[in-house]
N, CA, C and O atoms as a GROMACS GRO file, in nm:
protein
  468
    1MET      N    1  -6.638 -10.185  -1.497
    1MET     CA    2  -6.711 -10.289  -1.580
    1MET      C    3  -6.700 -10.415  -1.503
    1MET      O    4  -6.597 -10.441  -1.442
    2ASP      N    5  -6.806 -10.498  -1.503
    2ASP     CA    6  -6.803 -10.627  -1.440
    2ASP      C    7  -6.817 -10.728  -1.547
    2ASP      O    8  -6.834 -10.695  -1.665
    3ILE      N    9  -6.810 -10.852  -1.506
    3ILE     CA   10  -6.815 -10.980  -1.591
    3ILE      C   11  -6.950 -10.976  -1.686
    3ILE      O   12  -6.948 -11.004  -1.807
    4ASP      N   13  -7.064 -10.939  -1.615
    4ASP     CA   14  -7.193 -10.936  -1.687
    4ASP      C   15  -7.192 -10.836  -1.799
    4ASP      O   16  -7.244 -10.866  -1.906
    5THR      N   17  -7.137 -10.717  -1.781
    5THR     CA   18  -7.129 -10.612  -1.878
    5THR      C   19  -7.031 -10.654  -1.994
    5THR      O   20  -7.057 -10.629  -2.112
    6LEU      N   21  -6.913 -10.722  -1.951
    6LEU     CA   22  -6.833 -10.773  -2.059
    6LEU      C   23  -6.887 -10.865  -2.153
    6LEU      O   24  -6.872 -10.857  -2.275
    7ILE      N   25  -6.960 -10.965  -2.082
    7ILE     CA   26  -7.031 -11.054  -2.185
    7ILE      C   27  -7.132 -10.989  -2.275
    7ILE      O   28  -7.138 -11.013  -2.396
    8SER      N   29  -7.208 -10.910  -2.214
    8SER     CA   30  -7.305 -10.824  -2.293
    8SER      C   31  -7.234 -10.760  -2.410
    8SER      O   32  -7.272 -10.782  -2.524
    9VAL      N   33  -7.126 -10.678  -2.382
    9VAL     CA   34  -7.056 -10.608  -2.476
    9VAL      C   35  -7.004 -10.700  -2.587
    9VAL      O   36  -7.012 -10.676  -2.707
   10ALA      N   37  -6.948 -10.809  -2.530
   10ALA     CA   38  -6.878 -10.911  -2.627
   10ALA      C   39  -6.979 -10.979  -2.728
   10ALA      O   40  -6.952 -11.008  -2.844
   11SER      N   41  -7.098 -10.998  -2.664
   11SER     CA   42  -7.192 -11.077  -2.738
   11SER      C   43  -7.233 -10.986  -2.866
   11SER      O   44  -7.270 -11.040  -2.971
   12ASP      N   45  -7.225 -10.846  -2.852
   12ASP     CA   46  -7.263 -10.760  -2.954
   12ASP      C   47  -7.137 -10.734  -3.041
   12ASP      O   48  -7.136 -10.652  -3.132
   13ASN      N   49  -7.026 -10.814  -3.005
   13ASN     CA   50  -6.903 -10.804  -3.090
   13ASN      C   51  -6.842 -10.662  -3.089
   13ASN      O   52  -6.797 -10.615  -3.193
   14SER      N   53  -6.840 -10.597  -2.977
   14SER     CA   54  -6.782 -10.465  -2.969
   14SER      C   55  -6.674 -10.436  -2.850
   14SER      O   56  -6.637 -10.326  -2.811
   15LEU      N   57  -6.634 -10.559  -2.804
   15LEU     CA   58  -6.533 -10.561  -2.682
   15LEU      C   59  -6.395 -10.508  -2.733
   15LEU      O   60  -6.344 -10.544  -2.840
   16ARG      N   61  -6.342 -10.424  -2.650
   16ARG     CA   62  -6.203 -10.373  -2.680
   16ARG      C   63  -6.097 -10.422  -2.580
   16ARG      O   64  -6.131 -10.442  -2.463
   17PRO      N   65  -5.975 -10.440  -2.617
   17PRO     CA   66  -5.872 -10.489  -2.519
   17PRO      C   67  -5.860 -10.400  -2.393
   17PRO      O   68  -5.844 -10.451  -2.283
   18SER      N   69  -5.868 -10.272  -2.409
   18SER     CA   70  -5.875 -10.179  -2.297
   18SER      C   71  -5.981 -10.213  -2.200
   18SER      O   72  -5.956 -10.197  -2.080
   19GLU      N   73  -6.101 -10.260  -2.238
   19GLU     CA   74  -6.207 -10.290  -2.146
   19GLU      C   75  -6.164 -10.414  -2.070
   19GLU      O   76  -6.190 -10.423  -1.950
   20ILE      N   77  -6.109 -10.498  -2.124
   20ILE     CA   78  -6.063 -10.623  -2.063
   20ILE      C   79  -5.956 -10.598  -1.952
   20ILE      O   80  -5.962 -10.648  -1.840
   21GLU      N   81  -5.862 -10.518  -1.993
   21GLU     CA   82  -5.746 -10.483  -1.905
   21GLU      C   83  -5.810 -10.404  -1.776
   21GLU      O   84  -5.787 -10.431  -1.658
   22GLN      N   85  -5.896 -10.300  -1.825
   22GLN     CA   86  -5.948 -10.215  -1.719
   22GLN      C   87  -6.036 -10.294  -1.621
   22GLN      O   88  -6.038 -10.263  -1.502
   23THR      N   89  -6.107 -10.394  -1.669
   23THR     CA   90  -6.192 -10.471  -1.577
   23THR      C   91  -6.109 -10.573  -1.486
   23THR      O   92  -6.148 -10.603  -1.373
   24ALA      N   93  -6.000 -10.622  -1.541
   24ALA     CA   94  -5.917 -10.704  -1.466
   24ALA      C   95  -5.856 -10.625  -1.350
   24ALA      O   96  -5.848 -10.672  -1.236
   25GLN      N   97  -5.815 -10.508  -1.383
   25GLN     CA   98  -5.757 -10.411  -1.281
   25GLN      C   99  -5.863 -10.383  -1.179
   25GLN      O  100  -5.832 -10.397  -1.061
   26GLU      N  101  -5.990 -10.342  -1.213
   26GLU     CA  102  -6.087 -10.324  -1.124
   26GLU      C  103  -6.121 -10.432  -1.033
   26GLU      O  104  -6.143 -10.411  -0.914
   27LEU      N  105  -6.126 -10.555  -1.091
   27LEU     CA  106  -6.165 -10.671  -1.021
   27LEU      C  107  -6.037 -10.734  -0.930
   27LEU      O  108  -6.052 -10.828  -0.852
   28GLY      N  109  -5.919 -10.670  -0.952
   28GLY     CA  110  -5.802 -10.723  -0.887
   28GLY      C  111  -5.754 -10.855  -0.911
   28GLY      O  112  -5.712 -10.926  -0.820
   29CYS      N  113  -5.762 -10.896  -1.055
   29CYS     CA  114  -5.724 -11.016  -1.099
   29CYS      C  115  -5.629 -11.007  -1.221
   29CYS      O  116  -5.618 -10.895  -1.272
   30THR      N  117  -5.566 -11.102  -1.270
   30THR     CA  118  -5.487 -11.103  -1.389
   30THR      C  119  -5.586 -11.114  -1.516
   30THR      O  120  -5.701 -11.158  -1.510
   31ILE      N  121  -5.530 -11.071  -1.618
   31ILE     CA  122  -5.606 -11.090  -1.747
   31ILE      C  123  -5.658 -11.241  -1.763
   31ILE      O  124  -5.777 -11.266  -1.784
   32HIS      N  125  -5.568 -11.331  -1.753
   32HIS     CA  126  -5.602 -11.471  -1.760
   32HIS      C  127  -5.703 -11.518  -1.671
   32HIS      O  128  -5.784 -11.602  -1.710
   33GLU      N  129  -5.706 -11.465  -1.537
   33GLU     CA  130  -5.809 -11.499  -1.444
   33GLU      C  131  -5.932 -11.434  -1.495
   33GLU      O  132  -6.034 -11.503  -1.487
   34LEU      N  133  -5.941 -11.318  -1.544
   34LEU     CA  134  -6.059 -11.256  -1.588
   34LEU      C  135  -6.119 -11.329  -1.705
   34LEU      O  136  -6.241 -11.346  -1.715
   35CYS      N  137  -6.034 -11.372  -1.792
   35CYS     CA  138  -6.077 -11.449  -1.919
   35CYS      C  139  -6.145 -11.581  -1.877
   35CYS      O  140  -6.243 -11.626  -1.935
   36ASP      N  141  -6.086 -11.638  -1.774
   36ASP     CA  142  -6.139 -11.764  -1.724
   36ASP      C  143  -6.278 -11.743  -1.655
   36ASP      O  144  -6.371 -11.823  -1.671
   37ARG      N  145  -6.289 -11.628  -1.575
   37ARG     CA  146  -6.408 -11.600  -1.519
   37ARG      C  147  -6.516 -11.562  -1.618
   37ARG      O  148  -6.632 -11.601  -1.603
   38PHE      N  149  -6.482 -11.490  -1.714
   38PHE     CA  150  -6.574 -11.456  -1.823
   38PHE      C  151  -6.622 -11.580  -1.886
   38PHE      O  152  -6.743 -11.594  -1.907
   39ALA      N  153  -6.532 -11.674  -1.921
   39ALA     CA  154  -6.568 -11.790  -1.993
   39ALA      C  155  -6.654 -11.885  -1.908
   39ALA      O  156  -6.740 -11.951  -1.965
   40LYS      N  157  -6.638 -11.894  -1.782
   40LYS     CA  158  -6.705 -11.983  -1.693
   40LYS      C  159  -6.844 -11.923  -1.687
   40LYS      O  160  -6.936 -11.999  -1.713
   41GLU      N  161  -6.871 -11.802  -1.658
   41GLU     CA  162  -7.003 -11.731  -1.652
   41GLU      C  163  -7.072 -11.745  -1.778
   41GLU      O  164  -7.190 -11.778  -1.777
   42LEU      N  165  -7.006 -11.722  -1.892
   42LEU     CA  166  -7.066 -11.743  -2.025
   42LEU      C  167  -7.115 -11.882  -2.040
   42LEU      O  168  -7.229 -11.896  -2.086
   43ALA      N  169  -7.044 -11.991  -2.006
   43ALA     CA  170  -7.082 -12.126  -2.017
   43ALA      C  171  -7.203 -12.161  -1.932
   43ALA      O  172  -7.295 -12.233  -1.972
   44LYS      N  173  -7.195 -12.104  -1.808
   44LYS     CA  174  -7.308 -12.134  -1.708
   44LYS      C  175  -7.440 -12.063  -1.770
   44LYS      O  176  -7.550 -12.117  -1.768
   45ARG      N  177  -7.417 -11.941  -1.824
   45ARG     CA  178  -7.547 -11.880  -1.880
   45ARG      C  179  -7.593 -11.940  -1.991
   45ARG      O  180  -7.715 -11.944  -2.007
   46TYR      N  181  -7.511 -11.994  -2.081
   46TYR     CA  182  -7.554 -12.077  -2.193
   46TYR      C  183  -7.624 -12.209  -2.153
   46TYR      O  184  -7.731 -12.246  -2.202
   47LEU      N  185  -7.556 -12.275  -2.062
   47LEU     CA  186  -7.615 -12.405  -2.015
   47LEU      C  187  -7.760 -12.378  -1.941
   47LEU      O  188  -7.852 -12.460  -1.945
   48ASP      N  189  -7.768 -12.269  -1.881
   48ASP     CA  190  -7.886 -12.233  -1.804
   48ASP      C  191  -7.993 -12.162  -1.908
   48ASP      O  192  -8.099 -12.114  -1.867
   49GLU      N  193  -7.959 -12.162  -2.033
   49GLU     CA  194  -8.045 -12.103  -2.134
   49GLU      C  195  -8.078 -11.939  -2.103
   49GLU      O  196  -8.183 -11.884  -2.135
   50GLN      N  197  -7.981 -11.882  -2.042
   50GLN     CA  198  -7.983 -11.733  -2.023
   50GLN      C  199  -7.926 -11.660  -2.134
   50GLN      O  200  -7.944 -11.538  -2.144
   51ILE      N  201  -7.858 -11.726  -2.217
   51ILE     CA  202  -7.807 -11.666  -2.340
   51ILE      C  203  -7.806 -11.769  -2.456
   51ILE      O  204  -7.767 -11.885  -2.438
   52ALA      N  205  -7.850 -11.724  -2.569
   52ALA     CA  206  -7.859 -11.812  -2.686
   52ALA      C  207  -7.724 -11.859  -2.731
   52ALA      O  208  -7.624 -11.805  -2.684
   53TRP      N  209  -7.715 -11.958  -2.822
   53TRP     CA  210  -7.583 -12.005  -2.877
   53TRP      C  211  -7.510 -11.902  -2.950
   53TRP      O  212  -7.390 -11.885  -2.930
   54GLU      N  213  -7.588 -11.820  -3.048
   54GLU     CA  214  -7.530 -11.732  -3.135
   54GLU      C  215  -7.451 -11.618  -3.055
   54GLU      O  216  -7.331 -11.601  -3.076
   55PRO      N  217  -7.521 -11.539  -2.961
   55PRO     CA  218  -7.445 -11.443  -2.892
   55PRO      C  219  -7.338 -11.494  -2.794
   55PRO      O  220  -7.244 -11.420  -2.768
   56ALA      N  221  -7.346 -11.615  -2.738
   56ALA     CA  222  -7.253 -11.677  -2.659
   56ALA      C  223  -7.127 -11.711  -2.755
   56ALA      O  224  -7.013 -11.681  -2.720
   57ASP      N  225  -7.150 -11.770  -2.869
   57ASP     CA  226  -7.048 -11.787  -2.962
   57ASP      C  227  -6.975 -11.660  -2.993
   57ASP      O  228  -6.853 -11.652  -2.985
   58ALA      N  229  -7.053 -11.562  -3.027
   58ALA     CA  230  -6.995 -11.437  -3.062
   58ALA      C  231  -6.914 -11.382  -2.945
   58ALA      O  232  -6.810 -11.321  -2.969
   59ALA      N  233  -6.951 -11.397  -2.833
   59ALA     CA  234  -6.881 -11.333  -2.722
   59ALA      C  235  -6.744 -11.406  -2.694
   59ALA      O  236  -6.641 -11.343  -2.666
   60ILE      N  237  -6.749 -11.538  -2.705
   60ILE     CA  238  -6.612 -11.610  -2.675
   60ILE      C  239  -6.526 -11.600  -2.805
   60ILE      O  240  -6.404 -11.610  -2.792
   61ASN      N  241  -6.578 -11.581  -2.925
   61ASN     CA  242  -6.502 -11.563  -3.038
   61ASN      C  243  -6.440 -11.412  -3.032
   61ASN      O  244  -6.327 -11.390  -3.076
   62LYS      N  245  -6.511 -11.320  -2.981
   62LYS     CA  246  -6.449 -11.185  -2.973
   62LYS      C  247  -6.336 -11.193  -2.854
   62LYS      O  248  -6.229 -11.134  -2.869
   63LEU      N  249  -6.358 -11.252  -2.759
   63LEU     CA  250  -6.252 -11.264  -2.652
   63LEU      C  251  -6.125 -11.330  -2.708
   63LEU      O  252  -6.011 -11.294  -2.678
   64TYR      N  253  -6.157 -11.437  -2.796
   64TYR     CA  254  -6.034 -11.504  -2.847
   64TYR      C  255  -5.965 -11.412  -2.950
   64TYR      O  256  -5.842 -11.410  -2.959
   65ALA      N  257  -6.044 -11.340  -3.025
   65ALA     CA  258  -5.988 -11.254  -3.128
   65ALA      C  259  -5.898 -11.142  -3.061
   65ALA      O  260  -5.795 -11.104  -3.117
   66ILE      N  261  -5.940 -11.092  -2.943
   66ILE     CA  262  -5.861 -10.993  -2.881
   66ILE      C  263  -5.739 -11.056  -2.812
   66ILE      O  264  -5.633 -10.994  -2.808
   67ALA      N  265  -5.752 -11.181  -2.756
   67ALA     CA  266  -5.654 -11.248  -2.680
   67ALA      C  267  -5.536 -11.290  -2.766
   67ALA      O  268  -5.421 -11.291  -2.721
   68TYR      N  269  -5.566 -11.327  -2.893
   68TYR     CA  270  -5.469 -11.373  -2.987
   68TYR      C  271  -5.438 -11.269  -3.102
   68TYR      O  272  -5.354 -11.293  -3.189
   69GLY      N  273  -5.505 -11.163  -3.099
   69GLY     CA  274  -5.481 -11.061  -3.204
   69GLY      C  275  -5.439 -10.939  -3.155
   69GLY      O  276  -5.319 -10.935  -3.128
   70SER      N  277  -5.504 -10.838  -3.136
   70SER     CA  278  -5.476 -10.698  -3.112
   70SER      C  279  -5.398 -10.698  -2.973
   70SER      O  280  -5.299 -10.624  -2.968
   71ALA      N  281  -5.429 -10.770  -2.866
   71ALA     CA  282  -5.379 -10.756  -2.738
   71ALA      C  283  -5.276 -10.857  -2.709
   71ALA      O  284  -5.185 -10.836  -2.628
   72ASP      N  285  -5.291 -10.972  -2.780
   72ASP     CA  286  -5.183 -11.088  -2.765
   72ASP      C  287  -5.155 -11.129  -2.622
   72ASP      O  288  -5.039 -11.145  -2.583
   73PHE      N  289  -5.256 -11.144  -2.548
   73PHE     CA  290  -5.225 -11.193  -2.409
   73PHE      C  291  -5.260 -11.346  -2.389
   73PHE      O  292  -5.225 -11.407  -2.288
   74GLY      N  293  -5.330 -11.403  -2.492
   74GLY     CA  294  -5.362 -11.540  -2.485
   74GLY      C  295  -5.491 -11.564  -2.384
   74GLY      O  296  -5.539 -11.473  -2.317
   75LEU      N  297  -5.533 -11.684  -2.384
   75LEU     CA  298  -5.625 -11.724  -2.293
   75LEU      C  299  -5.586 -11.808  -2.189
   75LEU      O  300  -5.489 -11.882  -2.211
   76GLY      N  301  -5.643 -11.813  -2.074
   76GLY     CA  302  -5.625 -11.913  -1.966
   76GLY      C  303  -5.681 -12.040  -2.003
   76GLY      O  304  -5.762 -12.046  -2.096
   77GLU      N  305  -5.643 -12.148  -1.935
   77GLU     CA  306  -5.682 -12.291  -1.966
   77GLU      C  307  -5.828 -12.311  -1.991
   77GLU      O  308  -5.876 -12.370  -2.088
   78PHE      N  309  -5.901 -12.251  -1.883
   78PHE     CA  310  -6.055 -12.279  -1.892
   78PHE      C  311  -6.117 -12.196  -2.003
   78PHE      O  312  -6.202 -12.243  -2.078
   79ALA      N  313  -6.072 -12.067  -2.012
   79ALA     CA  314  -6.129 -11.990  -2.132
   79ALA      C  315  -6.105 -12.049  -2.270
   79ALA      O  316  -6.184 -12.038  -2.364
   80TRP      N  317  -5.978 -12.119  -2.274
   80TRP     CA  318  -5.942 -12.176  -2.402
   80TRP      C  319  -6.040 -12.301  -2.429
   80TRP      O  320  -6.084 -12.325  -2.541
   81SER      N  321  -6.066 -12.372  -2.326
   81SER     CA  322  -6.159 -12.495  -2.328
   81SER      C  323  -6.303 -12.446  -2.366
   81SER      O  324  -6.371 -12.518  -2.440
   82VAL      N  325  -6.348 -12.339  -2.323
   82VAL     CA  326  -6.480 -12.292  -2.348
   82VAL      C  327  -6.487 -12.251  -2.503
   82VAL      O  328  -6.581 -12.283  -2.575
   83TYR      N  329  -6.367 -12.171  -2.548
   83TYR     CA  330  -6.369 -12.132  -2.679
   83TYR      C  331  -6.367 -12.257  -2.766
   83TYR      O  332  -6.444 -12.258  -2.862
   84LEU      N  333  -6.291 -12.361  -2.744
   84LEU     CA  334  -6.291 -12.494  -2.818
   84LEU      C  335  -6.434 -12.557  -2.811
   84LEU      O  336  -6.478 -12.618  -2.909
   85ALA      N  337  -6.505 -12.545  -2.704
   85ALA     CA  338  -6.633 -12.609  -2.700
   85ALA      C  339  -6.723 -12.532  -2.797
   85ALA      O  340  -6.799 -12.598  -2.868
   86PHE      N  341  -6.722 -12.408  -2.807
   86PHE     CA  342  -6.807 -12.336  -2.910
   86PHE      C  343  -6.753 -12.355  -3.043
   86PHE      O  344  -6.831 -12.365  -3.137
   87ASP      N  345  -6.631 -12.361  -3.061
   87ASP     CA  346  -6.577 -12.391  -3.195
   87ASP      C  347  -6.621 -12.527  -3.250
   87ASP      O  348  -6.655 -12.542  -3.368
   88GLU      N  349  -6.620 -12.622  -3.164
   88GLU     CA  350  -6.682 -12.757  -3.200
   88GLU      C  351  -6.822 -12.760  -3.251
   88GLU      O  352  -6.860 -12.849  -3.327
   89GLY      N  353  -6.908 -12.656  -3.206
   89GLY     CA  354  -7.041 -12.651  -3.252
   89GLY      C  355  -7.067 -12.569  -3.373
   89GLY      O  356  -7.181 -12.556  -3.419
   90GLU      N  357  -6.953 -12.508  -3.430
   90GLU     CA  358  -6.972 -12.417  -3.551
   90GLU      C  359  -6.971 -12.503  -3.667
   90GLU      O  360  -7.003 -12.444  -3.771
   91TYR      N  361  -6.942 -12.628  -3.680
   91TYR     CA  362  -6.945 -12.711  -3.813
   91TYR      C  363  -6.988 -12.852  -3.787
   91TYR      O  364  -6.986 -12.905  -3.676
   92ILE      N  365  -7.028 -12.909  -3.900
   92ILE     CA  366  -7.061 -13.045  -3.894
   92ILE      C  367  -6.934 -13.127  -3.915
   92ILE      O  368  -6.851 -13.098  -4.000
   93HIS      N  369  -6.923 -13.229  -3.832
   93HIS     CA  370  -6.805 -13.312  -3.825
   93HIS      C  371  -6.825 -13.415  -3.927
   93HIS      O  372  -6.925 -13.485  -3.922
   94ALA      N  373  -6.728 -13.431  -4.027
   94ALA     CA  374  -6.734 -13.537  -4.123
   94ALA      C  375  -6.731 -13.677  -4.068
   94ALA      O  376  -6.647 -13.707  -3.983
   95GLY      N  377  -6.813 -13.758  -4.109
   95GLY     CA  378  -6.808 -13.890  -4.068
   95GLY      C  379  -6.870 -13.919  -3.926
   95GLY      O  380  -6.881 -14.035  -3.885
   96GLY      N  381  -6.906 -13.818  -3.860
   96GLY     CA  382  -6.952 -13.831  -3.718
   96GLY      C  383  -7.105 -13.849  -3.710
   96GLY      O  384  -7.177 -13.835  -3.808
   97ASP      N  385  -7.147 -13.878  -3.594
   97ASP     CA  386  -7.297 -13.886  -3.573
   97ASP      C  387  -7.354 -13.744  -3.575
   97ASP      O  388  -7.310 -13.660  -3.497
   98PRO      N  389  -7.444 -13.720  -3.655
   98PRO     CA  390  -7.494 -13.586  -3.669
   98PRO      C  391  -7.555 -13.526  -3.538
   98PRO      O  392  -7.544 -13.406  -3.512
   99GLU      N  393  -7.619 -13.616  -3.458
   99GLU     CA  394  -7.673 -13.568  -3.333
   99GLU      C  395  -7.584 -13.490  -3.249
   99GLU      O  396  -7.631 -13.389  -3.196
  100PRO      N  397  -7.453 -13.525  -3.227
  100PRO     CA  398  -7.382 -13.442  -3.137
  100PRO      C  399  -7.315 -13.320  -3.194
  100PRO      O  400  -7.232 -13.258  -3.128
  101ASP      N  401  -7.351 -13.281  -3.324
  101ASP     CA  402  -7.304 -13.166  -3.384
  101ASP      C  403  -7.366 -13.050  -3.350
  101ASP      O  404  -7.479 -13.058  -3.302
  102GLY      N  405  -7.312 -12.938  -3.367
  102GLY     CA  406  -7.368 -12.806  -3.345
  102GLY      C  407  -7.393 -12.779  -3.197
  102GLY      O  408  -7.305 -12.810  -3.117
  103GLU      N  409  -7.501 -12.727  -3.157
  103GLU     CA  410  -7.533 -12.687  -3.025
  103GLU      C  411  -7.539 -12.808  -2.931
  103GLU      O  412  -7.500 -12.790  -2.815
  104PRO      N  413  -7.579 -12.920  -2.964
  104PRO     CA  414  -7.577 -13.031  -2.864
  104PRO      C  415  -7.427 -13.068  -2.830
  104PRO      O  416  -7.394 -13.102  -2.716
  105ARG      N  417  -7.345 -13.059  -2.927
  105ARG     CA  418  -7.198 -13.086  -2.909
  105ARG      C  419  -7.136 -12.985  -2.812
  105ARG      O  420  -7.066 -13.023  -2.718
  106THR      N  421  -7.162 -12.860  -2.835
  106THR     CA  422  -7.119 -12.764  -2.748
  106THR      C  423  -7.165 -12.766  -2.601
  106THR      O  424  -7.095 -12.738  -2.503
  107ARG      N  425  -7.292 -12.802  -2.602
  107ARG     CA  426  -7.360 -12.805  -2.463
  107ARG      C  427  -7.288 -12.924  -2.392
  107ARG      O  428  -7.242 -12.907  -2.279
  108LYS      N  429  -7.278 -13.043  -2.456
  108LYS     CA  430  -7.222 -13.149  -2.387
  108LYS      C  431  -7.082 -13.129  -2.332
  108LYS      O  432  -7.049 -13.174  -2.222
  109ILE      N  433  -6.995 -13.056  -2.415
  109ILE     CA  434  -6.862 -13.036  -2.370
  109ILE      C  435  -6.876 -12.934  -2.260
  109ILE      O  436  -6.815 -12.958  -2.156
  110LEU      N  437  -6.942 -12.828  -2.268
  110LEU     CA  438  -6.956 -12.727  -2.159
  110LEU      C  439  -7.000 -12.795  -2.029
  110LEU      O  440  -6.943 -12.768  -1.924
  111SER      N  441  -7.102 -12.886  -2.036
  111SER     CA  442  -7.151 -12.953  -1.919
  111SER      C  443  -7.047 -13.029  -1.850
  111SER      O  444  -7.046 -13.035  -1.727
  112SER      N  445  -6.963 -13.086  -1.919
  112SER     CA  446  -6.835 -13.155  -1.871
  112SER      C  447  -6.742 -13.074  -1.795
  112SER      O  448  -6.692 -13.103  -1.687
  113LEU      N  449  -6.723 -12.952  -1.874
  113LEU     CA  450  -6.624 -12.849  -1.819
  113LEU      C  451  -6.677 -12.790  -1.683
  113LEU      O  452  -6.602 -12.781  -1.585
  114ILE      N  453  -6.808 -12.751  -1.679
  114ILE     CA  454  -6.859 -12.700  -1.556
  114ILE      C  455  -6.869 -12.795  -1.455
  114ILE      O  456  -6.850 -12.755  -1.340
  115ALA      N  457  -6.894 -12.914  -1.474
  115ALA     CA  458  -6.906 -13.024  -1.382
  115ALA      C  459  -6.757 -13.047  -1.311
  115ALA      O  460  -6.746 -13.084  -1.194
  116GLY      N  461  -6.659 -13.024  -1.388
  116GLY     CA  462  -6.526 -13.040  -1.344
  116GLY      C  463  -6.475 -12.922  -1.259
  116GLY      O  464  -6.362 -12.929  -1.209
  117THR      N  465  -6.548 -12.822  -1.242
  117THR     CA  466  -6.498 -12.705  -1.170
  117THR      C  467  -6.555 -12.701  -1.028
  117THR      O  468  -6.524 -12.610  -0.952
   0.00000   0.00000   0.00000
């Protein structure tokens, strides 16, 4: 399996820990490196409007759920930052300017993350 397929599977919310482990092994990288590659590709696709907010959010949430749930391997630093960017877009922030809430907030954070890589 490759990164593209992992993203597709995760956006449908059906990703399994064994698929992550197997893909990391096939690509010759650690699980944390794979998670960071997954997150970077997901962020780029979202910013390029190749994937909508909902399936992108579902994909990163599924990766998070596996990383801190059933498999308990955690996320690398970049993947964690991408997860937090999507998390920021999931709710309205009390007392904040409504414009940067939701998708615009996620897009702004991801743009900064990708620019820094």
